[in-house]
Backbone bond lengths (Angstrom), bond angles and torsions (degrees), N, CA, C in turn:
res aa  C-N    CA-C-N  psi(-1)  N-CA   C-N-CA  omega(-1)  CA-C   N-CA-C  phi
1 X - - - 1.421 - - 1.461 109.21 -
2 X 1.291 120.95 50.44 1.478 118.97 179.65 1.502 107.74 -64.60
3 X 1.335 116.24 141.96 1.450 121.01 -178.77 1.491 105.13 -141.36
4 X 1.291 117.35 86.45 1.513 119.14 178.40 1.450 111.11 -98.96
5 X 1.321 117.67 133.56 1.419 121.95 -174.49 1.540 110.24 -153.53
6 X 1.308 112.56 136.80 1.568 119.27 174.80 1.521 102.59 -103.26
7 X 1.238 115.89 117.58 1.459 125.00 -179.58 1.491 113.78 -109.81
8 X 1.288 112.47 52.87 1.547 118.93 -178.42 1.540 108.59 -60.51
9 X 1.299 120.07 -36.30 1.448 120.25 -175.78 1.487 115.90 -93.75
10 X 1.397 118.00 -2.72 1.394 120.83 -179.57 1.532 113.13 -97.42
11 X 1.318 120.41 143.61 1.476 121.32 174.41 1.480 110.82 -67.93
12 X 1.381 113.86 160.75 1.454 117.61 -178.79 1.565 109.84 -78.27
13 X 1.289 118.40 -31.48 1.402 122.22 -173.51 1.576 108.27 -90.31
14 X 1.243 120.38 131.33 1.473 122.03 178.61 1.586 108.32 -114.45
15 X 1.288 117.22 126.89 1.466 120.92 -170.84 1.569 110.62 -61.89
16 X 1.350 119.54 -32.17 1.520 118.99 -176.78 1.546 112.37 -93.77
17 X 1.254 117.66 18.80 1.506 118.41 -170.63 1.554 110.47 -106.34
18 X 1.325 118.10 53.59 1.424 121.12 -174.00 1.521 115.80 -67.67
19 X 1.417 115.26 -36.75 1.475 115.93 -176.09 1.477 116.81 -80.05
20 X 1.391 116.55 -18.02 1.454 119.93 179.83 1.565 109.03 -79.92
21 X 1.338 112.01 124.18 1.499 119.28 -177.72 1.536 108.06 -83.01
22 X 1.325 112.69 160.50 1.464 118.14 179.22 1.487 113.71 -67.77
23 X 1.372 122.23 -16.67 1.396 123.15 176.34 1.455 114.97 -67.37
24 X 1.365 114.75 -14.38 1.461 120.17 -179.58 1.543 110.17 -90.53
25 X 1.268 115.58 -9.20 1.505 123.23 174.14 1.462 109.04 -89.45
26 X 1.280 117.16 129.75 1.501 124.28 -179.86 1.511 110.65 48.51
27 X 1.300 115.31 58.88 1.551 123.12 -176.39 1.530 110.72 -67.10
28 X 1.286 113.21 152.22 1.481 125.34 171.21 1.549 108.34 -75.51
29 X 1.325 115.88 -28.39 1.433 119.49 -174.84 1.538 108.30 -152.30
30 X 1.293 120.79 162.30 1.502 124.59 177.82 1.521 109.73 -63.40
31 X 1.298 114.37 151.27 1.443 119.43 171.60 1.507 111.42 -100.91
32 X 1.371 118.81 141.17 1.391 121.31 -179.91 1.547 111.29 -87.88
33 X 1.312 116.66 129.01 1.416 119.31 -177.80 1.528 107.98 -135.05
34 X 1.418 115.54 164.81 1.421 121.11 -178.59 1.544 104.61 -133.96
35 X 1.419 110.36 155.86 1.477 116.80 172.99 1.493 107.15 -142.40
36 X 1.335 118.72 169.99 1.441 123.94 -179.81 1.529 110.07 -131.50
37 X 1.306 113.27 127.88 1.460 122.58 166.78 1.534 104.99 -89.70
38 X 1.262 118.05 94.99 1.456 121.63 -173.71 1.573 111.18 -92.06
39 X 1.320 110.17 119.06 1.463 116.87 -175.76 1.530 111.18 -100.22
40 X 1.400 111.70 135.15 1.502 116.68 177.53 1.543 104.95 -150.38
41 X 1.292 116.60 115.05 1.429 122.72 177.17 1.492 112.21 57.33
42 X 1.318 117.47 40.09 1.485 122.12 172.00 1.534 109.95 82.25
43 X 1.307 119.35 3.35 1.484 123.62 176.77 1.507 107.80 -115.82
44 X 1.325 114.27 164.24 1.424 125.18 -177.71 1.506 108.34 -121.48
45 X 1.318 113.48 144.12 1.578 116.02 176.44 1.526 109.67 -84.91
46 X 1.309 115.78 125.52 1.487 121.18 172.63 1.543 106.99 -119.71
47 X 1.349 114.72 141.94 1.436 120.13 179.04 1.450 110.57 -122.99
48 X 1.333 117.68 146.25 1.398 122.75 -179.95 1.504 110.80 -100.73
49 X 1.327 115.52 126.75 1.516 119.24 -172.22 1.549 108.11 -77.65
50 X 1.320 114.47 142.23 1.468 124.64 -176.93 1.553 109.63 -103.82
51 X 1.302 116.64 4.46 1.496 119.50 -176.55 1.520 111.40 -130.13
52 X 1.268 115.58 161.22 1.437 119.51 168.20 1.536 109.58 -76.82
53 X 1.319 121.64 155.38 1.540 123.82 5.19 1.438 111.51 -86.67
54 X 1.348 125.75 -1.34 1.464 122.35 -175.76 1.629 108.71 -106.68
55 X 1.312 118.01 28.76 1.406 122.66 177.69 1.544 113.64 -46.87
56 X 1.349 119.23 125.08 1.417 123.47 179.81 1.513 117.58 74.97
57 X 1.298 118.13 5.25 1.409 124.96 179.71 1.484 112.35 -95.39
58 X 1.349 120.09 133.86 1.460 120.84 169.12 1.440 116.27 -81.39
59 X 1.341 115.12 131.86 1.416 122.62 -178.83 1.513 110.17 -138.15
60 X 1.329 116.01 -172.31 1.456 118.19 171.26 1.545 106.36 -102.79
61 X 1.298 119.12 155.69 1.461 120.59 178.69 1.490 110.82 -65.64
62 X 1.310 115.70 143.80 1.503 119.53 175.91 1.489 112.49 166.88
63 X 1.303 118.93 -174.30 1.408 123.36 -177.21 1.518 112.55 176.96
64 X 1.354 114.16 -165.81 1.428 120.10 -172.67 1.514 112.95 -79.25
65 X 1.351 115.73 139.89 1.475 119.23 177.03 1.556 107.89 -75.55
66 X 1.274 112.93 134.50 1.468 119.97 177.56 1.584 112.92 -89.17
67 X 1.284 119.82 149.59 1.418 122.38 179.98 1.518 111.16 -56.84
68 X 1.301 115.73 134.22 1.439 118.11 178.48 1.613 114.42 94.57
69 X 1.341 113.71 -13.45 1.486 122.55 -177.07 1.497 110.94 -87.15
70 X 1.374 120.95 139.85 1.392 121.20 164.09 1.553 108.33 -78.33
71 X 1.328 115.14 160.95 1.504 119.78 175.48 1.504 112.78 -49.60
72 X 1.352 116.35 -49.94 1.415 123.44 -179.10 1.538 111.28 -58.76
73 X 1.358 119.08 -47.72 1.485 124.15 176.95 1.542 109.29 -57.82
74 X 1.305 114.61 -42.95 1.501 118.21 -177.35 1.551 112.87 -66.47
75 X 1.309 116.18 -42.84 1.492 118.91 -178.53 1.543 107.00 -71.09
76 X 1.283 119.91 -40.15 1.534 119.49 175.43 1.485 111.62 -58.96
77 X 1.332 114.89 -51.42 1.505 117.81 -177.72 1.511 111.23 -63.98
78 X 1.340 121.48 -42.04 1.403 119.98 179.71 1.576 113.56 -62.54
79 X 1.315 112.59 -40.13 1.457 115.68 -177.23 1.606 107.41 -72.64
80 X 1.299 119.05 -38.51 1.417 121.90 176.49 1.605 109.82 -62.50
81 X 1.350 117.83 -45.67 1.438 119.75 -179.63 1.488 112.63 -69.09
82 X 1.292 121.49 -34.78 1.489 124.12 -177.75 1.533 110.89 -81.64
83 X 1.348 117.88 -37.32 1.436 115.85 -169.03 1.541 113.85 -126.05
84 X 1.301 118.59 -17.96 1.456 124.12 -175.79 1.463 112.56 82.73
85 X 1.308 121.16 7.41 1.451 127.25 179.97 1.487 109.36 -90.41
86 X 1.409 112.00 146.35 1.506 120.96 175.32 1.606 103.57 -103.14
87 X 1.296 114.35 140.40 1.429 120.66 179.06 1.482 115.08 -134.36
88 X 1.279 116.63 156.73 1.494 123.70 171.37 1.575 105.21 -107.76
89 X 1.299 113.69 120.69 1.512 117.55 -171.60 1.506 108.50 -88.17
90 X 1.252 117.96 130.89 1.501 125.11 172.90 1.428 112.34 -97.19
91 X 1.323 118.33 -142.30 1.465 121.18 -177.96 1.512 114.03 -87.16
92 X 1.314 114.47 178.68 1.410 119.37 176.49 1.573 110.48 -72.54
93 X 1.331 112.60 133.83 1.500 117.38 -176.14 1.568 108.20 -103.44
94 X 1.384 115.42 -9.30 1.417 118.15 179.42 1.542 112.21 151.81
95 X 1.234 116.42 -175.18 1.518 117.99 177.51 1.557 108.68 -146.16
96 X 1.310 113.44 161.78 1.465 121.09 -178.82 1.459 107.37 -148.24
97 X 1.349 117.31 158.71 1.458 123.67 174.44 1.519 110.63 -120.84
98 X 1.246 116.28 139.70 1.458 121.95 175.86 1.556 106.33 -116.08
99 X 1.275 115.64 116.09 1.477 120.48 179.35 1.532 106.10 -129.67
100 X 1.339 113.82 115.59 1.475 120.84 176.61 1.556 108.08 -108.46
101 X 1.302 113.26 134.73 1.511 116.15 177.43 1.562 109.52 -118.10
102 X 1.266 113.39 146.00 1.466 121.22 179.07 1.515 106.40 -82.28
103 X 1.334 113.69 174.93 1.490 124.77 -178.38 1.568 108.52 -52.95
104 X 1.232 117.15 -37.45 1.554 119.09 -177.08 1.532 113.31 -85.94
105 X 1.365 115.64 3.05 1.464 119.02 175.55 1.485 115.11 91.54
106 X 1.333 115.10 -9.68 1.506 118.57 175.80 1.503 111.41 -65.53
107 X 1.368 112.52 149.43 1.488 118.16 -179.94 1.575 105.33 -74.81
108 X 1.304 116.50 115.46 1.453 121.45 -177.49 1.545 110.73 -88.65
109 X 1.432 116.31 -33.86 1.420 122.91 177.25 1.501 106.82 -148.55
110 X 1.413 118.46 147.07 1.387 118.80 176.62 1.615 104.42 -153.15
111 X 1.349 111.74 117.99 1.513 118.01 -179.24 1.535 105.96 -126.60
112 X 1.285 113.69 140.51 1.493 120.53 169.66 1.518 103.42 -108.09
113 X 1.306 115.17 123.46 1.528 116.82 -171.12 1.512 103.54 -121.19
114 X 1.342 108.63 124.19 1.531 120.47 170.92 1.513 109.03 -92.55
115 X 1.328 118.66 120.66 1.437 124.35 -179.38 1.496 115.53 -97.81
116 X 1.307 121.41 121.50 1.443 119.96 -175.48 1.522 115.29 -109.88
117 X 1.310 117.72 134.30 1.489 120.41 169.87 1.446 107.40 -62.74
118 X 1.371 119.16 134.29 1.333 125.54 177.36 1.501 118.10 -144.16
119 X 1.337 116.89 153.34 1.446 118.60 -178.81 1.550 107.87 -105.87
120 X 1.297 117.41 142.13 1.455 122.90 172.43 1.472 109.08 -69.34
121 X 1.314 117.79 132.22 1.485 123.86 176.66 1.465 110.16 -105.19
122 X 1.344 114.09 -56.28 1.482 115.83 -175.10 1.562 109.20 -162.91
123 X 1.334 114.31 163.09 1.463 120.78 -178.61 1.514 113.22 93.66
124 X 1.411 110.73 162.97 1.431 118.58 178.91 1.532 104.91 -122.48
125 X 1.291 118.98 148.00 1.528 123.22 -177.68 1.504 105.84 -60.68
126 X 1.373 113.49 132.77 1.469 121.84 169.41 1.510 108.82 -120.33
127 X 1.286 116.24 141.48 1.490 123.17 -175.23 1.536 108.83 -88.25
128 X 1.299 114.84 159.27 1.496 122.25 179.50 1.489 106.58 -154.91
129 X 1.387 115.70 -168.25 1.442 123.90 -175.82 1.549 110.16 -62.68
130 X 1.332 121.20 -21.53 1.471 123.09 -178.54 1.468 112.62 -91.87
131 X 1.354 119.11 -25.44 1.405 122.45 -176.88 1.529 114.36 -128.38
132 X 1.368 116.10 134.02 1.428 116.60 178.26 1.569 112.74 -112.36
133 X 1.259 117.99 -0.28 1.439 122.55 173.45 1.556 113.06 -155.81
134 X 1.319 116.56 142.83 1.430 120.46 172.48 1.484 108.67 -139.30
135 X 1.302 117.08 136.09 1.474 120.47 179.93 1.497 113.72 -152.91
136 X 1.325 112.13 148.76 1.540 120.30 177.62 1.472 104.15 -89.82
137 X 1.363 115.34 126.69 1.481 117.28 -179.02 1.560 108.02 -137.66
138 X 1.352 114.36 158.87 1.453 119.39 174.93 1.522 106.55 -86.92
139 X 1.322 115.72 167.09 1.542 120.36 -177.27 1.533 109.32 -60.02
140 X 1.365 116.15 -34.84 1.438 122.92 -177.94 1.519 112.00 -66.23
141 X 1.362 115.48 -32.68 1.515 118.61 -179.74 1.544 111.93 -75.56
142 X 1.332 116.59 -20.07 1.450 120.59 -178.76 1.552 110.26 -65.88
143 X 1.219 119.71 -31.78 1.461 122.90 179.08 1.592 112.83 -61.14
144 X 1.268 116.57 -22.01 1.461 120.44 178.56 1.504 114.70 -97.37
145 X 1.322 119.02 9.04 1.455 125.05 178.20 1.450 110.71 -114.21
146 X 1.339 113.89 151.58 1.499 121.29 175.72 1.506 104.50 -80.54
147 X 1.287 121.24 107.00 1.459 124.51 -174.73 1.580 110.54 -122.02
148 X 1.300 112.09 166.47 1.403 117.80 172.09 1.558 111.14 -68.20
149 X 1.309 117.64 145.36 1.484 122.25 -175.84 1.519 110.69 -53.68
150 X 1.320 115.29 131.59 1.481 118.91 172.66 1.508 112.30 86.06
151 X 1.356 122.62 6.51 1.439 120.72 -177.75 1.501 111.04 -64.36
152 X 1.285 122.35 -45.26 1.494 122.49 -175.90 1.479 111.79 -59.03
153 X 1.325 125.01 -41.46 1.476 120.34 -176.89 1.546 109.91 -70.07
154 X 1.324 117.23 -30.79 1.462 122.16 173.25 1.480 109.15 -61.01
155 X 1.349 117.36 -50.83 1.460 122.29 -177.74 1.575 109.67 -61.33
156 X 1.300 113.89 -41.66 1.529 114.86 -179.36 1.522 111.48 -68.06
157 X 1.347 118.94 -33.09 1.462 120.90 177.57 1.567 108.09 -70.75
158 X 1.306 117.37 -37.62 1.468 119.01 179.87 1.510 110.70 -68.17
159 X 1.283 116.73 -40.72 1.524 117.08 176.69 1.467 112.21 -65.29
160 X 1.358 117.30 -37.22 1.423 121.05 176.52 1.595 112.06 -61.47
161 X 1.282 113.86 -38.77 1.465 120.14 -175.73 1.543 111.94 -80.86
162 X 1.338 117.12 -34.09 1.416 119.87 -172.34 1.564 108.87 -104.69
163 X 1.313 121.70 -30.43 1.463 122.89 -175.40 1.454 111.19 88.41
164 X 1.394 116.27 -165.85 1.410 121.17 -172.61 1.545 113.66 -94.26
165 X 1.373 118.37 21.89 1.411 118.88 -172.65 1.475 111.78 -65.69
């Protein structure tokens, strides 16, 4: 899910970005994050972000790993917090990097995201301040959405690993 962007004309403070702490802006090192390609009936859950810097972009649910969490615990927690869905985490489906640079070229944000193939267990997607849409889509439908870079290969890898369950 590489997401490279030069935001020379955008302000650094985003009004809807209450959960993101200042330590994530102009970081000294990359932040480790996780996401889930959640498979249900041959479709994958995609969510549309309601905040900058990915406002209006479809992604997979996920977020930053907290200290003391395993990767599996982190992806389950993030999916639960963002969508209300419970998942069974499978293997790694791929990775992406998100590097955003300011107008001066400095690294404004840097995330290394490990994307996990996962099976839907229970629950239905619920929206919140971070997400304004959630939908189950086929890989073919992803081509018609504005997504994070590299989303389709991750979904294809997750489907290959998990199957159409």
